[in-house]
C-alpha positions as CSV (number, residue, x, y, z in Angstrom):
1,M,5.6,57.4,-0.1
2,S,3.0,59.8,1.0
3,Q,0.2,58.6,3.1
4,S,-3.4,59.2,2.3
5,P,-5.6,60.9,4.9
6,R,-7.7,58.8,7.1
7,G,-11.0,57.7,5.4
8,T,-9.8,58.4,1.9
9,V,-8.5,56.2,-0.9
10,P,-5.7,57.1,-3.3
11,R,-7.0,58.2,-6.7
12,S,-6.3,55.9,-9.7
13,P,-4.5,57.8,-12.4
14,A,-5.7,55.2,-15.0
15,W,-9.4,56.0,-14.9
16,P,-9.3,58.9,-17.4
17,L,-7.5,56.8,-20.0
18,S,-10.0,53.9,-19.4
19,L,-13.0,56.2,-19.7
20,G,-11.8,57.9,-22.9
21,L,-10.7,54.7,-24.7
22,G,-13.9,52.9,-23.5
23,S,-16.2,55.7,-24.6
24,L,-14.6,55.9,-28.1
25,L,-14.8,52.1,-28.6
26,L,-18.4,52.1,-27.2
27,L,-19.5,54.9,-29.5
28,G,-18.0,53.3,-32.5
29,L,-19.5,49.9,-31.8
30,F,-22.9,51.3,-31.1
31,L,-22.9,53.2,-34.3
32,W,-21.8,50.3,-36.3
33,Q,-24.4,48.0,-34.7
34,A,-27.2,50.4,-35.0
35,L,-26.5,52.1,-38.4
36,F,-23.6,50.7,-40.4
37,A,-24.1,46.9,-40.1
38,T,-26.6,46.9,-42.9
39,G,-25.7,50.1,-44.6
40,W,-26.4,53.7,-43.9
41,P,-30.1,54.4,-43.5
42,N,-31.8,56.8,-45.9
43,A,-34.0,59.6,-45.0
44,Q,-37.1,57.6,-45.4
45,A,-35.8,55.0,-42.9
46,W,-35.2,57.7,-40.4
47,L,-38.8,59.0,-40.6
48,A,-40.3,55.4,-40.3
49,P,-41.9,56.0,-36.8
50,W,-43.8,58.9,-38.1
51,S,-44.8,57.4,-41.5
52,A,-48.2,55.8,-42.2
53,T,-46.5,53.1,-44.4
54,P,-43.0,52.7,-43.2
55,S,-40.5,51.0,-45.6
56,W,-38.6,47.8,-44.7
57,P,-35.3,49.7,-44.1
58,G,-37.1,51.9,-41.6
59,L,-38.7,49.0,-39.8
60,A,-35.4,47.3,-39.7
61,L,-33.7,50.4,-38.3
62,W,-36.2,51.3,-35.6
63,W,-37.5,47.9,-34.5
64,L,-34.5,45.6,-35.1
65,Q,-31.2,47.4,-35.3
66,L,-31.5,50.2,-32.7
67,P,-33.2,47.9,-30.1
68,R,-30.4,45.4,-30.6
69,A,-27.7,48.0,-30.1
70,V,-29.5,49.5,-27.0
71,A,-29.9,46.0,-25.6
72,G,-26.2,45.5,-26.0
73,L,-25.6,48.6,-24.0
74,V,-28.0,47.6,-21.2
75,V,-26.9,44.0,-21.0
76,G,-23.2,44.7,-21.1
77,A,-23.4,47.5,-18.6
78,S,-25.6,45.5,-16.2
79,L,-23.3,42.5,-16.2
80,G,-20.1,44.6,-15.9
81,I,-21.5,46.5,-12.9
82,A,-22.8,43.4,-11.3
83,G,-19.5,41.6,-11.6
84,A,-17.5,44.6,-10.3
85,L,-19.9,45.0,-7.3
86,M,-19.4,41.4,-6.3
87,Q,-15.6,41.5,-6.6
88,V,-15.4,44.7,-4.6
89,V,-17.6,43.6,-1.7
90,T,-16.2,40.1,-1.5
91,R,-12.6,41.3,-2.0
92,N,-12.4,38.5,-4.5
93,P,-11.3,39.2,-8.1
94,L,-12.9,36.0,-9.3
95,A,-16.5,36.8,-8.1
96,S,-19.1,37.1,-10.9
97,P,-22.8,36.2,-11.5
98,D,-21.7,32.9,-13.2
99,L,-19.3,31.7,-10.5
100,L,-21.7,32.6,-7.6
101,G,-24.7,30.6,-9.1
102,I,-26.7,33.7,-9.8
103,T,-27.1,32.9,-13.5
104,A,-28.2,29.4,-12.7
105,G,-30.7,30.6,-10.1
106,A,-32.1,33.2,-12.5
107,Q,-32.7,30.4,-15.1
108,V,-34.8,28.6,-12.4
109,G,-36.7,31.8,-11.9
110,L,-37.3,32.0,-15.7
111,I,-38.6,28.5,-15.7
112,L,-41.1,29.4,-13.0
113,S,-42.1,32.5,-14.9
114,L,-43.2,30.3,-17.8
115,L,-45.8,28.7,-15.5
116,L,-47.1,32.0,-14.0
117,P,-48.4,35.4,-15.4
118,A,-46.0,37.3,-17.7
119,F,-45.6,40.3,-15.4
120,L,-44.0,38.1,-12.7
121,G,-41.1,37.2,-15.2
122,L,-38.4,39.7,-14.1
123,P,-39.2,39.6,-10.4
124,L,-38.9,35.7,-10.4
125,V,-35.7,35.9,-12.4
126,F,-34.3,38.4,-9.9
127,L,-35.6,36.4,-6.9
128,G,-34.0,33.2,-8.3
129,G,-30.6,34.8,-8.7
130,L,-30.7,36.5,-5.3
131,L,-31.6,33.3,-3.5
132,A,-28.9,31.4,-5.3
133,A,-26.3,34.1,-4.3
134,L,-27.4,34.1,-0.7
135,F,-27.3,30.3,-0.5
136,T,-23.8,30.3,-2.1
137,F,-22.5,32.7,0.5
138,A,-24.2,30.8,3.4
139,M,-22.7,27.4,2.4
140,A,-19.2,28.9,1.6
141,G,-18.9,30.5,5.0
142,G,-20.2,34.0,4.7
143,W,-18.7,37.3,3.4
144,H,-15.2,36.4,4.6
145,T,-14.9,33.0,2.8
146,T,-12.1,32.1,0.5
147,P,-12.3,32.4,-3.3
148,L,-12.0,28.7,-3.6
149,R,-14.9,27.9,-1.2
150,L,-17.1,30.6,-2.9
151,T,-16.4,29.1,-6.4
152,L,-17.1,25.6,-5.2
153,A,-20.3,26.4,-3.6
154,G,-21.4,28.4,-6.7
155,V,-20.5,25.5,-9.1
156,A,-22.3,23.0,-6.9
157,I,-25.5,25.2,-6.8
158,A,-25.3,25.8,-10.5
159,Q,-25.1,22.0,-11.2
160,A,-28.1,21.4,-8.8
161,A,-30.1,24.2,-10.6
162,A,-29.2,22.8,-14.0
163,A,-30.5,19.3,-12.9
164,A,-33.8,20.9,-11.7
165,I,-34.1,22.8,-15.0
166,T,-33.5,19.6,-17.0
167,L,-36.2,17.7,-14.9
168,F,-38.8,20.4,-15.9
169,L,-37.7,20.5,-19.5
170,S,-37.8,16.7,-19.9
171,L,-41.5,16.9,-19.1
172,N,-42.2,19.7,-21.7
173,D,-40.8,19.5,-25.2
174,R,-42.0,22.9,-26.2
175,A,-40.5,24.7,-23.2
176,A,-37.3,22.7,-23.8
177,M,-37.0,24.0,-27.3
178,V,-37.8,27.6,-26.2
179,L,-35.2,27.5,-23.4
180,S,-32.5,25.8,-25.5
181,L,-32.8,28.7,-27.9
182,W,-32.8,31.2,-25.1
183,N,-29.7,29.5,-23.5
184,T,-27.6,30.2,-26.7
185,G,-27.9,34.0,-25.9
186,S,-28.9,36.8,-28.3
187,L,-29.3,40.5,-28.4
188,R,-32.0,40.4,-31.0
189,Q,-35.1,42.3,-30.0
190,L,-38.5,42.5,-31.8
191,G,-39.2,46.1,-31.0
192,W,-38.9,48.0,-27.8
193,G,-41.2,46.0,-25.6
194,H,-38.5,44.2,-23.4
195,L,-36.3,47.3,-23.2
196,Q,-39.2,49.3,-21.7
197,V,-38.6,47.4,-18.5
198,A,-35.1,48.6,-18.4
199,A,-36.0,52.3,-18.9
200,P,-36.9,52.9,-15.2
201,L,-34.7,50.2,-13.7
202,L,-31.3,51.1,-15.2
203,P,-31.3,54.8,-14.2
204,L,-32.4,53.7,-10.6
205,A,-29.5,51.2,-10.6
206,L,-27.0,53.8,-11.6
207,L,-28.3,56.2,-8.9
208,V,-27.7,53.5,-6.3
209,V,-24.2,52.9,-7.7
210,W,-23.5,56.6,-7.4
211,L,-24.8,56.7,-3.8
212,L,-22.6,53.7,-2.9
213,R,-19.4,55.2,-4.4
214,R,-17.9,56.4,-1.1
215,P,-18.8,53.2,0.9
216,L,-17.3,51.1,-1.9
217,D,-14.1,53.1,-1.8
218,L,-13.9,52.7,1.9
219,S,-14.6,49.0,1.8
220,R,-10.9,48.4,1.1
221,L,-10.1,49.6,4.6
222,G,-11.8,46.7,6.3
223,D,-15.0,46.2,8.2
224,G,-13.6,47.5,11.5
225,Q,-12.5,50.9,10.1
226,M,-15.8,51.2,8.1
227,R,-17.7,50.9,11.4
228,G,-15.4,53.5,12.9
229,L,-16.3,55.9,10.1
230,G,-20.0,55.3,10.7
231,L,-20.7,52.9,7.8
232,P,-22.4,49.5,8.2
233,P,-20.4,46.9,6.3
234,A,-23.2,44.3,6.4
235,G,-25.7,46.7,4.9
236,I,-23.4,47.9,2.2
237,K,-22.6,44.4,1.2
238,A,-26.3,43.4,1.2
239,S,-27.2,46.4,-0.9
240,S,-24.5,45.6,-3.4
241,L,-25.6,42.0,-3.7
242,L,-29.2,43.0,-4.2
243,L,-28.2,45.5,-6.9
244,A,-25.9,43.0,-8.6
245,S,-28.6,40.4,-8.6
246,A,-31.2,42.8,-10.0
247,L,-28.8,43.9,-12.8
248,T,-28.0,40.2,-13.7
249,A,-31.7,39.4,-13.7
250,L,-32.3,42.4,-16.2
251,A,-29.5,41.2,-18.5
252,I,-30.7,37.6,-18.5
253,Q,-34.2,38.7,-19.2
254,L,-33.1,40.7,-22.2
255,A,-30.5,38.5,-23.8
256,G,-30.3,35.1,-22.0
257,P,-27.1,33.9,-20.2
258,L,-24.0,35.6,-21.7
259,G,-21.1,34.0,-19.8
260,F,-18.1,35.7,-18.3
261,I,-18.9,39.4,-19.1
262,G,-19.2,40.2,-15.4
263,L,-15.9,38.4,-14.7
264,I,-13.8,39.7,-17.5
265,A,-14.7,43.4,-17.6
266,P,-13.5,44.3,-14.1
267,N,-10.3,42.2,-14.4
268,L,-9.6,43.7,-17.8
269,L,-9.7,47.2,-16.1
270,R,-7.8,46.1,-13.1
271,L,-5.0,44.1,-14.8
272,G,-4.9,45.6,-18.2
273,L,-5.6,49.3,-17.6
274,G,-4.5,49.7,-14.0
275,V,-7.8,50.9,-12.5
276,S,-7.9,50.2,-8.7
277,R,-10.2,52.6,-7.0
278,P,-13.5,50.6,-6.3
279,S,-15.9,53.3,-7.4
280,H,-14.0,53.9,-10.6
281,L,-13.9,50.1,-11.2
282,V,-17.6,49.7,-10.8
283,A,-18.5,52.6,-13.1
284,L,-16.0,51.8,-15.8
285,S,-16.9,48.0,-15.6
286,G,-20.4,49.1,-16.9
287,L,-18.8,51.0,-19.8
288,W,-16.4,48.2,-20.7
289,G,-19.0,45.5,-20.2
290,A,-21.1,47.2,-22.9
291,V,-18.0,47.5,-25.1
292,L,-17.3,43.7,-24.8
293,T,-20.9,42.7,-25.4
294,L,-21.3,44.9,-28.5
295,A,-17.9,43.7,-29.8
296,A,-18.9,40.1,-29.3
297,D,-22.2,40.8,-31.0
298,G,-20.4,42.5,-33.9
299,L,-18.2,39.6,-34.3
300,V,-21.3,37.3,-34.5
301,R,-22.5,39.4,-37.4
302,L,-19.2,39.4,-39.2
303,L,-19.0,35.6,-38.9
304,S,-22.7,35.1,-39.9
305,G,-21.6,34.7,-43.6
306,W,-19.5,31.7,-42.7
307,I,-21.0,30.1,-39.5
308,S,-24.2,30.7,-37.5
309,L,-22.6,31.2,-34.1
310,P,-25.0,32.4,-31.3
311,L,-23.8,35.2,-29.1
312,G,-23.9,33.1,-25.9
313,V,-21.6,30.5,-27.5
314,L,-19.1,33.1,-28.6
315,S,-19.1,34.9,-25.3
316,A,-18.5,31.5,-23.6
317,L,-15.7,30.8,-26.0
318,L,-14.0,34.1,-25.6
319,G,-14.7,34.3,-21.9
320,S,-13.1,30.9,-21.4
321,L,-10.0,32.0,-23.1
322,C,-9.9,35.2,-21.2
323,L,-10.4,33.4,-18.0
324,L,-7.5,31.1,-18.7
325,L,-5.3,34.2,-19.5
326,L,-6.5,35.9,-16.3
327,L,-5.6,32.8,-14.3
328,G,-1.9,33.3,-15.5
329,R,-1.8,36.7,-13.9
330,L,-4.1,36.5,-10.8
331,S,-2.7,35.6,-7.5
332,V,-5.0,33.0,-5.9
333,G,-3.2,32.4,-2.8
334,P,-0.8,29.7,-1.5
335,R,-1.6,26.1,-2.3
336,A,-1.7,25.0,1.3
337,A,-4.4,27.5,2.1
338,V,-7.0,26.0,-0.1
339,G,-6.7,22.3,0.5
340,L,-9.9,22.6,2.4
341,L,-11.5,19.2,2.0
342,A,-8.4,17.2,2.6
343,S,-8.8,17.7,6.3
344,E,-12.0,15.8,6.3
345,A,-10.3,12.4,6.3
346,G,-11.3,10.3,9.2
347,T,-8.9,10.1,12.1
348,R,-9.5,6.5,12.7
349,R,-8.2,3.7,10.6
350,G,-10.8,1.6,8.8
351,A,-10.6,-2.0,7.8
352,A,-10.8,-2.4,4.1
353,W,-12.0,-6.0,3.7
354,P,-14.9,-5.8,6.1
355,L,-16.0,-2.4,4.6
356,A,-15.7,-4.0,1.1
357,G,-17.8,-7.0,2.2
358,G,-20.5,-4.8,3.7
359,L,-20.7,-2.6,0.6
360,L,-20.9,-5.7,-1.5
361,V,-23.8,-7.0,0.5
362,L,-25.5,-3.6,0.3
363,L,-25.0,-3.4,-3.4
364,L,-26.6,-6.9,-4.0
365,G,-29.4,-5.8,-1.6
366,L,-30.0,-2.7,-3.6
367,I,-30.0,-4.6,-6.9
368,L,-32.5,-7.1,-5.4
369,V,-34.7,-4.3,-4.2
370,G,-34.5,-2.7,-7.7
371,L,-35.6,-5.9,-9.3
372,C,-38.4,-6.9,-6.9
373,G,-39.5,-3.6,-5.4
374,I,-40.6,-3.1,-1.8
375,G,-43.5,-4.4,0.2
376,P,-45.8,-7.4,-0.5
377,G,-45.3,-7.0,-4.2
378,A,-41.7,-8.0,-3.9
379,W,-42.5,-11.5,-2.5
380,V,-45.1,-12.0,-5.3
381,F,-42.5,-11.0,-7.9
382,L,-40.0,-13.6,-6.5
383,Q,-42.6,-16.3,-6.5
384,T,-43.7,-15.7,-10.1
385,L,-40.1,-15.5,-11.1
386,V,-39.3,-18.8,-9.5
387,A,-42.4,-20.2,-11.1
388,G,-41.2,-19.2,-14.5
389,A,-43.9,-16.8,-15.4
390,P,-43.1,-15.0,-18.7
391,E,-44.2,-11.6,-17.3
392,A,-41.7,-11.8,-14.4
393,W,-38.8,-12.8,-16.7
394,I,-39.7,-9.9,-19.0
395,L,-39.5,-7.4,-16.1
396,L,-36.2,-9.0,-15.0
397,D,-34.9,-8.5,-18.5
398,L,-35.8,-4.9,-18.4
399,R,-34.7,-4.1,-14.9
400,L,-31.4,-6.0,-14.4
401,P,-29.4,-4.6,-17.3
402,R,-30.2,-1.1,-16.1
403,L,-29.1,-1.8,-12.5
404,L,-25.9,-3.5,-13.7
405,V,-25.0,-0.5,-15.9
406,D,-25.6,1.8,-12.9
407,A,-23.3,-0.3,-10.7
408,G,-20.6,-0.5,-13.4
409,A,-20.7,3.2,-14.3
410,G,-20.6,4.1,-10.6
411,A,-17.5,2.0,-10.0
412,L,-15.8,3.5,-13.0
413,L,-16.6,7.2,-12.1
414,A,-15.6,6.7,-8.5
415,T,-12.3,5.1,-9.4
416,S,-11.5,7.8,-11.9
417,G,-12.1,10.5,-9.3
418,L,-9.8,8.7,-7.0
419,L,-7.0,8.6,-9.6
420,L,-7.5,12.2,-10.6
421,Q,-7.3,13.5,-7.0
422,A,-4.2,11.4,-6.3
423,V,-2.4,12.5,-9.5
424,T,-3.1,16.2,-9.0
425,R,-2.8,15.9,-5.1
426,N,-6.0,18.0,-5.1
427,P,-9.2,16.8,-3.3
428,L,-11.3,18.9,-5.8
429,A,-10.3,17.1,-9.0
430,G,-13.5,15.3,-9.9
431,P,-14.5,14.6,-13.5
432,E,-17.4,17.0,-13.3
433,I,-15.5,19.8,-11.5
434,L,-12.8,19.7,-14.2
435,G,-15.3,19.6,-17.0
436,V,-14.1,16.2,-18.2
437,S,-17.3,14.2,-18.1
438,Q,-19.3,17.1,-19.7
439,S,-16.7,17.2,-22.6
440,A,-17.0,13.5,-23.1
441,G,-20.8,13.8,-23.0
442,L,-20.7,16.6,-25.6
443,A,-18.6,14.5,-27.9
444,V,-21.2,11.7,-27.9
445,L,-24.1,14.0,-28.0
446,G,-22.7,15.6,-31.2
447,A,-22.4,12.1,-32.8
448,I,-25.9,11.1,-31.7
449,I,-27.4,14.3,-33.2
450,L,-25.3,14.9,-36.3
451,V,-24.7,11.2,-37.3
452,P,-27.7,9.3,-35.9
453,D,-26.8,6.2,-37.8
454,L,-23.3,5.9,-36.3
455,A,-22.8,2.6,-34.6
456,A,-23.0,2.5,-30.9
457,E,-19.4,1.1,-30.7
458,W,-18.2,4.5,-31.7
459,R,-19.5,6.1,-28.6
460,F,-16.5,5.0,-26.4
461,P,-13.7,6.4,-28.7
462,L,-15.6,9.7,-29.1
463,A,-16.2,10.0,-25.3
464,W,-12.5,9.2,-24.7
465,L,-11.6,11.9,-27.3
466,G,-13.7,14.4,-25.4
467,A,-12.5,13.4,-22.0
468,G,-8.9,13.3,-23.1
469,L,-8.9,16.7,-24.7
470,A,-10.5,18.2,-21.6
471,L,-8.0,16.6,-19.3
472,A,-5.1,17.6,-21.4
473,W,-6.4,21.2,-21.5
474,V,-7.0,21.4,-17.7
475,I,-3.7,19.8,-16.7
476,G,-1.6,21.4,-19.4
477,V,-2.5,25.0,-18.7
478,N,-2.1,24.5,-14.9
479,L,1.0,22.2,-14.7
480,R,3.4,25.2,-14.6
481,R,1.5,26.6,-11.6
482,G,1.6,23.3,-9.6
483,L,-2.0,22.3,-10.3
484,E,-3.3,24.7,-7.7
485,P,-6.9,23.8,-6.7
486,L,-8.5,27.1,-7.4
487,R,-6.9,27.3,-10.9
488,L,-8.0,23.8,-11.7
489,V,-11.6,24.5,-10.6
490,L,-11.8,27.7,-12.6
491,T,-10.3,26.0,-15.7
492,G,-12.9,23.3,-15.4
493,F,-15.6,26.0,-14.9
494,A,-14.5,27.6,-18.1
495,I,-14.6,24.3,-20.0
496,S,-18.0,23.5,-18.6
497,G,-19.4,26.9,-19.7
498,L,-18.1,26.3,-23.2
499,V,-19.5,22.8,-23.3
500,L,-23.0,24.1,-22.1
501,A,-23.1,26.7,-24.8
502,L,-22.1,24.3,-27.6
503,S,-24.6,21.7,-26.3
504,S,-27.3,24.3,-26.4
505,V,-26.5,25.1,-30.0
506,L,-26.5,21.4,-31.0
507,I,-29.8,20.8,-29.2
508,A,-31.6,24.0,-30.4
509,Q,-30.5,23.7,-34.1
510,Y,-30.2,20.0,-34.8
511,A,-31.9,17.9,-32.3
512,S,-35.2,16.3,-33.4
513,N,-35.9,15.1,-29.8
514,V,-34.9,18.0,-27.5
515,A,-36.0,16.3,-24.2
516,Q,-34.0,13.2,-25.1
517,A,-30.9,15.2,-25.9
518,L,-31.1,17.2,-22.6
519,T,-31.6,14.0,-20.7
520,W,-28.4,12.6,-22.3
521,M,-26.4,15.7,-21.2
522,V,-27.5,15.3,-17.6
523,G,-27.0,11.5,-17.6
524,S,-29.5,8.6,-17.7
525,S,-29.5,4.8,-17.6
526,Y,-33.1,4.5,-18.9
527,G,-33.7,1.8,-21.5
528,R,-30.2,0.3,-21.1
529,T,-30.0,-3.3,-22.4
530,W,-27.8,-6.3,-22.1
531,D,-25.8,-4.9,-25.1
532,D,-24.8,-1.9,-22.9
533,V,-23.8,-4.3,-20.2
534,R,-21.6,-6.3,-22.5
535,A,-20.2,-3.1,-23.9
536,L,-19.3,-1.8,-20.4
537,L,-18.1,-5.1,-18.9
538,P,-14.6,-5.2,-20.6
539,W,-13.8,-1.6,-19.7
540,L,-15.0,-2.3,-16.1
541,V,-12.8,-5.4,-15.7
542,L,-9.7,-4.1,-17.5
543,G,-10.0,-0.6,-16.1
544,L,-10.5,-1.6,-12.5
545,G,-7.8,-4.3,-12.9
546,A,-5.3,-1.8,-14.2
547,A,-6.2,0.7,-11.4
548,S,-5.5,-1.9,-8.8
549,L,-2.0,-2.3,-10.1
550,T,-1.2,1.4,-9.6
551,A,-1.6,1.3,-5.7
552,R,2.2,1.8,-5.1
553,W,2.3,4.7,-7.5
554,L,-0.5,6.4,-5.8
555,D,1.0,6.0,-2.3
556,L,4.3,7.4,-3.6
557,L,2.6,10.3,-5.4
558,G,1.0,11.3,-2.1
559,L,4.5,12.1,-0.9
560,D,6.7,15.0,-2.1
561,E,7.9,14.7,-5.6
562,G,11.5,14.6,-4.6
563,V,10.8,11.7,-2.2
564,A,8.9,9.8,-4.8
565,S,11.7,10.2,-7.3
566,G,14.2,9.2,-4.7
567,L,12.3,6.0,-4.1
568,G,12.6,5.1,-7.9
569,L,9.3,6.4,-9.2
570,S,9.3,8.2,-12.6
571,V,6.8,10.8,-11.5
572,A,6.1,12.4,-14.9
573,S,5.5,9.1,-16.8
574,R,3.4,7.6,-14.0
575,R,1.3,10.8,-13.9
576,L,0.7,10.6,-17.6
577,L,-0.3,6.9,-17.4
578,L,-2.7,7.6,-14.5
579,V,-4.4,10.5,-16.3
580,T,-4.8,8.3,-19.4
581,L,-6.3,5.5,-17.3
582,A,-8.7,8.0,-15.6
583,S,-9.8,9.3,-19.0
584,V,-10.5,5.8,-20.1
585,L,-12.6,5.1,-17.1
586,I,-14.6,8.4,-17.5
587,A,-15.1,7.8,-21.2
588,A,-16.4,4.2,-20.6
589,A,-19.0,5.4,-18.1
590,V,-20.1,8.5,-20.0
591,A,-20.4,6.5,-23.2
592,V,-23.2,4.4,-21.6
593,V,-24.9,6.7,-19.0
594,G,-23.8,10.2,-20.0
595,P,-22.1,12.8,-17.9
596,V,-23.4,11.8,-14.4
597,A,-22.3,14.4,-11.8
598,F,-20.8,14.2,-8.2
599,V,-20.0,10.5,-8.1
600,G,-16.3,10.9,-9.0
601,L,-16.0,14.0,-6.8
602,L,-17.8,12.6,-3.6
603,V,-16.8,9.0,-3.4
604,P,-13.1,9.6,-2.7
605,H,-14.0,11.9,0.2
606,G,-16.4,9.2,1.5
607,V,-13.6,6.7,1.4
608,R,-11.4,9.1,3.4
609,L,-14.2,9.6,5.9
610,L,-14.3,5.9,6.4
611,G,-10.7,6.0,7.6
612,L,-9.0,4.4,4.6
613,H,-5.4,5.8,4.1
614,R,-3.6,3.3,1.9
615,A,-4.3,3.5,-1.9
616,R,-4.9,-0.3,-2.1
617,Q,-7.6,0.0,0.4
618,R,-9.2,2.9,-1.3
619,L,-9.1,1.2,-4.7
620,L,-11.0,-1.7,-3.2
621,V,-13.7,0.2,-1.5
622,A,-14.3,3.2,-3.8
623,P,-15.7,1.2,-6.8
624,L,-18.2,-0.5,-4.5
625,L,-19.2,2.7,-2.8
626,G,-19.6,4.4,-6.2
627,A,-21.7,1.4,-7.5
628,C,-24.0,1.6,-4.4
629,L,-24.4,5.4,-4.7
630,L,-25.4,5.2,-8.4
631,V,-27.8,2.3,-7.9
632,L,-29.4,4.0,-5.0
633,A,-29.7,7.2,-6.9
634,D,-31.4,5.4,-9.8
635,L,-33.9,3.7,-7.5
636,L,-34.8,7.0,-6.0
637,A,-35.2,8.4,-9.5
638,R,-37.6,5.6,-10.4
639,W,-39.7,5.7,-7.3
640,S,-39.8,9.3,-6.2
641,L,-42.2,10.6,-9.0
642,A,-43.4,7.3,-10.4
643,P,-44.6,6.5,-13.0
644,L,-42.3,9.4,-14.2
645,D,-38.8,8.2,-14.6
646,I,-36.4,10.9,-13.5
647,P,-33.0,11.0,-15.3
648,L,-30.1,9.5,-13.3
649,G,-28.0,12.6,-13.4
650,I,-30.8,14.7,-11.8
651,A,-31.0,12.2,-8.8
652,T,-27.2,12.2,-8.4
653,A,-27.3,16.0,-8.4
654,A,-30.2,15.9,-5.8
655,L,-28.1,13.7,-3.6
656,G,-24.6,14.9,-4.4
657,A,-25.0,18.7,-4.4
658,P,-26.4,18.9,-0.8
659,A,-23.8,16.4,0.4
660,F,-20.9,18.4,-1.2
661,L,-22.2,21.6,0.2
662,L,-22.6,20.2,3.7
663,L,-19.0,18.9,3.4
664,L,-17.9,22.3,2.4
665,A,-19.7,23.9,5.3
666,R,-18.5,21.3,7.7
667,S,-14.8,21.9,6.7
668,Y,-15.3,25.7,7.2
669,R,-16.5,25.2,10.7
670,R,-13.6,22.9,11.5
671,V,-11.2,25.5,10.2
672,R,-13.0,28.2,12.3
673,R,-12.5,26.1,15.4
């Protein structure tokens, strides 16, 4: 094989085919969107901008159809180029604005722009996305981090940003409705006003891409060789990240969050059409990003006669399916290389019963503090309660069920996370990372909104249906690949993106109380009564009791499958039973408090850090630790902005996201040493 000269990159023979095919498709889609979707415009319509009394076809052509088609070009090209730039500079085919938290950060910027003058809108969206990307890289370990670390940091930051957004929207019903509609994504434009911002920015961005073409091509040679050729790797990467964040902000400002375009377009070119040269990949990703965006919008128009499906939902649906197909073809590295958090187990051996006793005392103390408060008022409350004052008993009747529901749900979520991580032998298999708790929450939300008179007893079977379908999807599509951690995380990310889009549609189009619906999807124990305690109690007793009987299975599943089978364990059937039990526990918790995040993911790691290695010990301590965590989060939620009652899921995200990111950064430092 002939060698390329030093400092050059072999030319990709696939780019002319990709360019020609993409250009033809783009031209056809643009003409159909702009001219043919509502019939060929007549001469009077073409002259509408110069007419004193323009006709309706002319108004529709020049102020609705053409702006919409041009917006599709701009949005698709921006997302495609942004995704390709990130994949090139990180050498990670799975990098994209969605996976790196840029989209979530841009949404936070948009929220801030609602409170400030209008001209700050785009700069704040850009700044939010850029800060989220920088924080993702910092917590994941820098430019040379692994794809799994980068994805996990992005997912954690996205969940924290979503919690912050929900907190703001729960305080403002009008903003909640506006943002819910915006979250569904749309290319519809009322005139050319928003596109005027893109007029100077997009040509400038394309100029920067053209100037970066040679450095991007040489980036495949490695940082050392780039320095030898007089190129600064850090400066090129920073410039690429700035440009990708700016393009993402522009796309989000025009059309809202359209998921997966930046991920799918470069991988379609790389895997489907054989484009490998970075400069060609970046340029063609802009072309094919526009093709994918206009095609999705055209499909929305075609389906409009049967179903009103927003563009963001359709892009999330198609993007999820494409991501799952890509995972079947992408090489994500050996399984052993990405078991990053498993090494965080404590080296000492902990004693389970003393730990359990201490956690039980802590839990009772937290419940007592939640009932009585802190300071002199606590003693006064106890005195009036003992004296039988009606006011004290009313407060007790309001506060105690909520605290008991917190404790029960925390115990169920923690145990479910422990079971999932043991079954998959994957320290990242939390209910929220896999999209299971979000799917259960969506099933219940749909019932609450569409059938408000449905009895509360139906919440559990609906939540179990949502959780079971999500778990079956995640494990089913990854079982053949050995349940590799990165594939599981990305499958869960795809499901979560789809759930977010569907929930936005439900809330925007059908919810009478938008803030209440948003609060449900983030998780809340506000207003829980003794009926909720009674509904949760049987599942708590039976679920934790059944989990305690699986200790031997969990210990054997921690060994090699061949060893476990040799010791008489039917691995396949036991895994199925454990997955079913985990879905029951998740469903019971979500049916009462909604899809609370981070408890099922973090508690098993906390148990390992306490030095507990046997499954029986972990099954004893994990429920108590989960109960303490959720009760503590609810107390902080009640007191931090009193008299405002923050939703429980926002508090767990505020505690859990930093804890998870610190655990991720700590594991990176240990690996570096």
